[in-house]
C-alpha positions in Angstrom: -0.1 -0.1 0.0 1.3 3.5 -1.0 0.6 6.4 1.3 1.7 9.9 1.3 4.0 11.6 4.0 2.2 14.6 5.4 3.4 17.7 7.2 2.1 17.6 10.8 3.3 20.7 12.7 7.1 20.8 12.7 7.3 17.1 11.8 6.1 14.7 9.3 3.7 11.7 9.4 1.9 8.9 7.7 -1.7 8.1 8.5 -2.3 4.5 9.0 -5.8 3.3 8.2 -8.0 2.0 11.0 -8.3 -1.6 9.6 -4.5 -2.0 9.7 -4.2 -0.7 13.3 -7.2 -3.1 14.3 -5.6 -5.9 12.5 -2.1 -5.5 14.2 -3.7 -4.6 17.5 -2.1 -1.3 17.7 -3.8 1.4 20.1 -2.1 4.2 21.8 1.5 3.6 21.5 3.9 1.8 19.2 7.7 0.9 18.9 9.3 2.4 16.0 12.8 1.7 14.8 14.7 1.7 11.7 16.2 -1.7 10.4 18.3 -1.6 7.3 16.2 0.9 4.8 13.0 0.1 6.4 10.8 1.7 9.1 9.4 -1.0 11.4 6.4 -0.1 13.8 5.5 -2.9 16.4 3.3 -3.2 19.3 5.2 -2.2 22.4 6.2 -5.1 24.4 4.6 -5.5 27.9 6.7 -4.8 30.7 7.7 -7.9 32.5 5.7 -8.2 35.9 3.5 -5.4 34.8 0.7 -5.3 37.6 2.4 -7.7 39.9 2.4 -5.2 42.7 -1.2 -4.3 42.6 -2.0 -8.0 42.3 0.0 -9.1 45.1 -1.4 -6.3 47.4 -5.0 -7.4 46.3 -4.0 -11.0 47.1 -2.5 -10.2 50.6 -5.7 -8.1 51.3 -7.9 -11.1 50.6 -5.8 -13.2 52.9 -5.4 -15.8 50.3 -1.5 -15.5 50.3 -0.4 -18.7 51.9 2.0 -20.9 50.1 0.5 -23.6 47.9 3.3 -26.1 48.3 4.3 -25.1 51.9 7.9 -24.7 53.1 10.4 -27.0 51.9 14.0 -26.2 53.1 17.2 -27.2 51.6 19.4 -29.8 53.6 22.0 -27.1 54.2 19.8 -24.3 55.5 20.3 -25.1 58.9 23.9 -24.0 59.0 23.1 -20.5 57.4 23.1 -17.4 59.6 20.8 -14.6 58.6 
């Protein structure tokens, strides 16, 4: 698909048709980089552990944060000093 580069303020831009955005799952943000002589636009990678802090607070508040498998120490743990 060919499209034109348009002036947008002091910059330039390309309009991406809505069906393409929907097909690729692009919403508010993209990762953009140059690979060789191509401009590559990708969905941003989700940050590892995103939301874990909120989920753990919620779990602790529900009092459902007991260990599933229980404690199982290593044989050499008795000699460790904390």
